[in-house]
Structures are given as C-alpha cells and as structure tokens.
C-alpha positions in Angstrom: 0.2 -0.1 0.0 1.0 3.6 -0.1 2.7 6.0 2.4 -0.7 7.5 3.3 -2.5 3.7 3.7 0.5 2.9 6.2 0.0 6.1 8.1 -3.7 5.5 8.2 -3.2 1.9 9.4 -0.7 2.7 12.3 -2.6 5.6 13.7 -5.7 3.5 13.9 -3.5 0.8 15.7 -1.9 3.1 18.4 -5.1 5.1 18.8 -7.1 1.7 19.2 -9.3 2.3 16.7 -9.2 -0.4 14.5 -10.4 0.9 11.3 -8.4 -0.7 8.4 -7.2 -0.5 4.7 -6.0 -4.2 4.5 -8.9 -6.2 2.4 -7.3 -9.5 3.0 -5.4 -9.4 6.6 -4.9 -13.3 6.5 -2.5 -12.8 3.7 -0.3 -10.7 6.3 2.6 -12.1 7.8 2.7 -12.9 11.6 5.1 -10.2 12.2 2.7 -7.5 10.9 -0.4 -9.2 12.5 1.3 -9.2 16.0 2.8 -5.6 15.4 -0.7 -4.5 14.4 -2.3 -6.3 17.9 0.7 -5.0 19.8 0.0 -1.3 18.8 -3.2 -1.6 20.2 -1.9 -2.9 23.3 0.4 -0.1 23.9 -1.9 2.3 22.7 -4.7 1.1 25.0 -3.5 2.4 28.2 -1.6 5.3 26.5 1.7 5.9 25.2 2.3 9.0 27.6 1.1 6.8 30.6 3.7 4.4 29.5 6.4 6.8 29.5 5.3 7.8 33.0 5.6 4.4 33.9 9.1 3.9 33.1 10.3 7.9 32.9 12.7 8.5 35.9 10.9 10.5 38.6 11.9 13.9 39.7 10.5 16.9 41.3 11.1 19.1 38.1 8.0 19.0 35.9 5.5 17.2 38.2 2.6 19.4 36.9 3.5 18.8 33.7 3.4 14.8 34.1 -0.1 15.5 35.6 -1.1 17.3 32.5 0.2 14.5 30.1 -1.9 11.9 32.2 -5.0 14.0 32.0 -4.6 14.5 28.1 -4.2 10.7 27.5 -6.5 9.3 30.5 -9.8 9.5 28.8 -12.6 11.5 31.0 -13.8 14.9 32.5 -11.1 14.7 35.5 -8.2 12.4 36.5 -7.3 12.1 40.1 -4.2 10.3 41.5 -4.4 7.0 42.9 -1.4 7.6 44.8 0.5 11.1 45.6 3.2 10.5 42.9 2.5 10.4 39.3 4.8 7.8 38.4 3.4 5.3 40.8 0.1 5.7 39.7 0.7 5.2 36.0 2.5 1.9 37.4 -0.2 1.0 39.4 -2.4 1.5 36.4 0.0 -0.9 34.0 0.2 -3.7 36.6 -3.7 -3.9 36.6 -3.6 -3.6 32.9 -0.8 -6.4 32.3 -2.5 -8.6 34.9 -6.0 -8.5 33.0 -4.4 -8.7 29.8 -2.5 -12.1 30.9 -5.9 -13.5 32.3 -7.3 -12.7 29.2 -5.0 -14.7 27.4 -5.1 -17.6 29.9 -9.1 -17.9 29.4 -8.7 -17.9 25.4 -6.1 -20.3 25.5 -8.6 -22.7 27.7 -11.0 -22.2 24.9 -8.4 -23.9 22.3 -6.8 -20.7 21.0 -3.4 -21.2 19.8 -0.9 -18.8 21.7 -0.3 -16.7 18.9 -4.2 -16.0 18.5 -4.8 -15.6 22.0 -2.0 -13.1 22.2 -3.4 -11.0 19.5 -6.7 -11.3 20.3 -6.0 -10.3 24.2 -3.9 -7.2 22.9 -6.8 -6.0 20.8 -9.2 -6.3 23.6 -7.4 -4.9 26.2 -6.5 -2.1 24.2 -10.1 -2.0 23.0 -8.5 -1.7 19.7 -10.0 -4.5 17.3 -7.5 -5.2 14.6 -8.6 -9.0 13.9 -6.0 -11.5 12.5 -8.7 -13.2 10.6 -11.2 -11.6 7.7 -14.1 -12.5 9.6 -12.7 -11.2 12.9 -14.4 -13.4 15.6 -17.2 -15.0 13.7 -15.6 -18.0 13.1 -14.5 -18.8 16.6 -16.5 -21.1 19.3 -19.5 -19.6 21.4 -17.0 -19.9 24.5 -14.4 -17.7 22.8 -16.8 -15.2 21.9 -18.3 -14.8 25.3 -15.0 -14.5 26.9 -14.2 -11.8 24.6 -17.6 -10.2 25.5 -16.8 -10.1 29.0 -13.4 -8.9 29.0 -14.2 -6.1 26.4 -16.7 -5.0 29.1 -14.4 -5.2 31.9 -11.6 -3.0 30.0 -14.1 -0.4 29.4 -14.5 0.1 33.3 -12.6 3.0 34.8 -9.1 1.4 36.1 -9.5 3.3 39.5 -12.5 0.9 40.3 -10.1 -1.9 39.9 -7.4 -0.1 42.2 -10.4 0.5 44.8 -11.3 -3.3 44.7 -7.5 -4.3 45.4 -7.5 -1.9 48.4 -10.9 -3.5 49.6 -13.2 -0.2 48.8 -15.9 -2.1 47.7 -18.6 0.2 48.7 -17.1 3.1 46.5 -17.0 0.8 43.7 -20.6 0.0 44.0 -21.6 3.3 44.6 -19.8 4.8 41.6 -22.5 6.4 39.3 -20.7 6.1 36.0 -20.0 2.5 36.6 -23.9 1.7 37.3 -25.0 4.1 34.2 -22.3 2.1 32.1 -23.7 -1.4 33.1 -27.1 -0.2 32.9 -26.8 1.2 29.3 -25.0 -1.9 28.2 -28.1 -4.3 29.6 -30.7 -2.1 28.2 -28.9 -2.0 24.8 -28.6 -5.7 24.6 -32.2 -6.4 25.6 -33.6 -3.8 22.9 -31.4 -5.4 20.1 -32.4 -8.8 21.2 -36.2 -7.7 21.0 -35.4 -6.3 17.7 -33.4 -8.8 16.0 -35.2 -12.0 17.3 -35.9 -14.4 14.6 -32.5 -13.5 12.7 -30.7 -16.3 14.4 -31.5 -20.0 15.0 -32.1 -19.8 18.6 -32.4 -17.2 21.4 -28.7 -18.2 23.0 -27.2 -17.0 19.4 -29.2 -13.8 19.3 -28.2 -12.8 23.0 -24.6 -13.7 22.1 -24.5 -11.6 19.1 -26.2 -8.4 20.5 -24.2 -8.9 23.9 -20.8 -9.1 21.7 -21.4 -6.4 19.5 -22.9 -4.0 22.1 -19.8 -4.6 24.1 -17.5 -4.1 21.1 -18.9 -0.7 20.3 -19.6 0.9 23.3 -16.0 0.1 24.5 -14.8 1.1 21.2 -13.0 -2.1 20.4 -14.6 -3.0 16.9 -14.5 -6.7 17.1 -17.5 -8.3 15.1 -19.3 -11.7 15.4 -21.7 -11.0 12.6 -22.5 -8.6 10.1 -24.5 -5.8 12.1 -25.0 -3.8 9.1 -27.8 -6.6 8.2 -29.6 -5.6 11.4 -32.7 -3.9 11.4 -32.5 0.2 11.4 -33.4 0.3 15.2 -30.6 -2.0 16.4 -28.0 -0.1 14.0 -29.2 3.5 15.5 -28.4 2.0 19.0 -25.1 1.0 18.0 -24.7 4.6 16.6 -25.5 6.2 19.7 -23.5 3.7 21.5 -20.3 4.9 19.4 -20.9 8.3 20.5 -21.3 7.6 24.4 -18.4 5.3 24.4 -16.9 3.7 27.6 -16.0 4.8 31.1 -13.6 7.7 31.7 -10.2 6.3 32.7 -10.7 3.2 30.8 -8.9 2.2 27.7 -12.0 2.8 25.5 -12.8 5.7 23.5 -16.1 7.7 22.9 -17.4 11.0 24.7 -17.4 9.1 27.8 -20.1 7.8 30.1 -18.9 10.1 32.8 -19.1 13.3 30.3 -22.5 12.0 29.1 -23.8 12.1 32.5 -22.7 15.4 33.0 -24.2 16.8 30.0 -27.5 15.2 31.2 -27.2 16.5 34.7 -26.3 19.9 33.4 -29.4 20.2 31.3 -31.7 18.9 33.9 -30.4 21.7 36.0 -30.8 24.3 33.4 -34.4 23.1 33.1 -34.9 23.4 36.6 -33.6 26.9 36.9 -35.8 28.3 34.2 -38.7 26.9 36.4 -37.2 28.6 39.8 -34.7 31.0 38.7 -33.7 31.9 42.1 -33.2 28.5 43.5 -29.7 27.4 44.0 -29.1 24.4 41.6 -26.1 22.2 42.1 -24.6 19.3 40.0 -23.4 16.3 42.1 -21.7 13.2 40.9 -21.0 10.5 43.6 -22.2 12.6 46.3 -19.7 15.5 45.6 -20.8 18.9 44.0 -19.0 19.1 40.5 -17.0 22.4 39.9 -18.5 24.8 37.4 -15.4 24.7 35.6 -15.4 20.9 34.9 -19.2 21.5 33.8 -18.0 24.5 31.6 -15.1 22.4 30.2 -17.6 19.4 29.3 -20.1 21.8 27.5 -17.0 23.3 25.5 -15.9 19.9 24.7 -19.3 18.8 23.3 -19.2 22.0 21.2 -15.9 21.1 19.8 -17.0 17.3 19.5 -20.0 18.5 17.3 -18.0 20.9 15.1 -15.4 18.7 14.4 -17.7 15.7 13.5 -19.5 17.8 11.0 -16.3 19.3 9.6 -14.5 16.0 9.1 -18.1 14.5 7.6 -17.9 17.5 5.2 -14.6 17.0 4.0 -14.6 13.2 3.3 -18.3 13.5 1.5 -16.0 14.9 -1.4 -15.4 11.3 -1.9 -19.0 10.5 -3.2 -20.1 7.9 -0.6 -23.6 7.5 0.9 -24.4 9.6 3.8 -24.6 6.7 6.3 -21.0 5.4 5.0 -19.5 8.9 5.5 -21.3 9.9 8.8 -20.5 6.1 10.5 -17.2 6.5 9.2 -16.5 9.7 11.0 -18.1 8.4 14.3 -16.0 5.3 13.8 -12.8 6.9 13.5 -13.4 9.9 15.8 -14.5 7.7 18.6 -11.8 4.9 18.0 -14.5 2.3 17.2 -13.1 0.8 14.0 -16.0 -0.8 11.6 -18.8 1.7 10.8 -22.1 1.0 8.4 -22.5 0.3 4.9 -19.5 0.6 2.9 -17.3 0.7 5.7 -19.1 -2.0 7.8 -17.7 -5.1 9.8 -17.0 -6.8 6.2 -15.6 -3.9 4.5 -12.6 -1.4 5.0 -11.6 2.2 4.6 -9.3 1.4 1.5 -11.6 3.1 -1.0 -11.3 6.7 0.5 -9.2 9.1 -1.1 -5.6 10.0 0.4 -7.1 13.1 1.6 -10.1 11.5 3.2 -7.6 8.9 5.0 -5.3 11.8 6.5 -8.3 13.7 7.8 -9.7 10.5 9.2 -6.5 9.8 10.9 -6.4 13.4 12.5 -10.0 12.6 13.7 -8.5 9.1 15.3 -5.6 11.1 17.0 -8.1 13.7 18.4 -10.6 11.3 19.7 -7.8 9.1 21.5 -5.6 12.2 22.8 -8.8 14.0 23.5 -10.0 16.9 21.4 -8.5 19.9 23.2 -4.7 18.7 23.1 -5.0 18.6 19.4 -6.8 21.9 18.9 -4.1 23.4 21.0 -1.4 21.9 18.9 -3.0 23.6 15.6 -3.5 26.9 17.6 -1.8 30.0 16.1 -1.2 31.3 19.8 0.6 28.0 20.8 3.2 28.4 18.0 3.5 32.3 18.6 4.0 31.8 22.3 6.8 28.9 21.3 
C-alpha cells in the first residue's frame, strides 16, 4: 500500500481504533499481524502513561506529568491513585498487564493458539479491534466469543475501580454512578437489540450472544465482530450508532464521549431546566455525592461543542469522495470515537481502503483527536501556541 495507507493503518493501531485499509488480513505475515495488535496494547493504556511508568521520577515537571496523564487518560477529570504520578501510572499498568494475561489464559483454555490468544487479548485490552482473520471473531466458538465479550466490557470500566477493589473499598465501587450507568446502558441496549433482532438467528442463545458481543464491542470502542450487524434492522443499528458516541467509562482504555461526560451533560441539562422553572433557586450538579465544579461543567459543554463541530467538519470533507451519507457519517463516528468498523461501505465486512488520501489523512487526524482528547489536538494547531513557542 501507499505511505498514506500505512500511516492510516498505524495511527488506527496506536489510537486503538481498528479501522483498516487491508482487504485480506490473513495474507499478512504473522510479524505484521502481531505488530498491529501490539500497537493496540501499547496505545490502549496510552503511550504517555507508558512513558510516565518507565520515566525517571523527579521534582521538576511534576505539574506537566499530571497534564500529560490528564490528556492521555480519557474523561472529565483524572485523579491521583497515589501521591506520585509515576506510581499511579505503574499501578495502572500492573492492573492492565494482569488483566491482559488473564484474558490470554481464558482464550487458551478455549482452544486458541498462543499467537491467536495474544493478538486477540492485545486488541481486547486496548479496545482496538484489529483482527487476524477476515471474519474477526465470527469463526470462533461461542465460548471464545463470550470470553471476549466479558473482557471487552471489563476493559471499558474505569481502572480506578479495580484499584479500589484491590484496597478493598468495595462500597465506593458499587456506589460509583458512572459504573452503574455504564452497566445499565449495556444491559438496556442488549435487551432492545435482542427484541429487535429476534428471528434473525436460529436460537435465543445465539441472538443474545451476538447482541451482547456487538454492544460490548461498540460501547467499549473495540470494534470486533461476530456477525454482520450492518444487516440488522435500522433500530438496532441506530442503537449501535448511539453507543459509538457515548463510548466507555472515563479512565478506561475505551474511546468515545465517555459515560462520565454524558452523565454530566444530562445532569447539566436537567439543572438548566429546573433553573428556568425556579430562577432564584440554587441548583448544584453532584457526582457520586460530590458537588461538581462549575469549571468542569463548562469544560464538558465546551468539549461537546468542539465534538459536534469536528464531527460535521470531518464529515463534510470526506463527503467529497462521493460515498453515501450513512457510510460517511458512520466512518467519522467510527474513527473519531476510535471504534473501527462503521456501517454500509465501511461496515464490519468492509474496510476504509476506498477513501481518497485526503480523506484518510483527515480521518487519521480524527482518530488522534479522539484518542488524545480534542483540546490537546486543537491546542497543537492553534496559532497562539506557536506564537508563544
């Protein structure tokens, strides 16, 4: 492929998007297949967090390291698990490695070869989605599909929750509003898709299995597939598009808007409605019982505005290639939210190879903006940034 194709592919790998330009992945060498999956694993927890974990510690630049972790770790806010940032990064990576190894073990028990298990575990841990077979996971056993479903959902949970479990703070985990909302969205989406797709598969078990897998794959922005969901009814595909936008939990390896931000946006909207009814009443937004700072709400609203502007801007540019509206819009959401497959011409059985070089470069930028968060990417291209430099 061309240089632009290679650039698109590796950006897709490190941003854990999983959108590919390769039509026949099974023709690639094992070395290339492993490298694609390994780029997911490194990008999953984040290259910057990885550097924090191995970089020498010191007093100089402590504020900057916190800024790096905040830029790389998705979500409205990033808290310190322990006082020193390097130790925080190390704890995150220990949890990340342990869960990856556990995933590999479960896949080996199901009959996968060591190479297949490692590659799929890397893609699952990083919520990436590069497959080593053309049909993704459709050709594997129900056991392996169910194991992947469970681990995709687990990697979409805020890693701070796992740390709290390690120090036996069970109540704080179960009281976490974002975690409850995340699980509720998943269960509700599975139920609606099962009801909408009943009759498309031979048994109820198969229907539930495919629905659970695709809901887990899309909301965690992994992008694996066990079935061609582009053939599902419009209602089910609409649910998947909504899940693309919502994304996984803040502080997870997943992408998207994040459940935490989504909750703050909904709570802020409800507060503004109540203010209209009672202008003199003091209304506060709370998260997990704590009052949310107004600056956080302002940043969340600004993030949403930037999100919408970028989506429609990228959508307008790639529409020059002449593909259908559904193809282009789902391609933007799939890349910007680091999902991987979209709908129609970029569905789970297709790829992004037909787009022009300009569209691939624009979509590559969208993948980076979605993974590293919007504001750092906007600052990079700001004229004032280079003037100050």
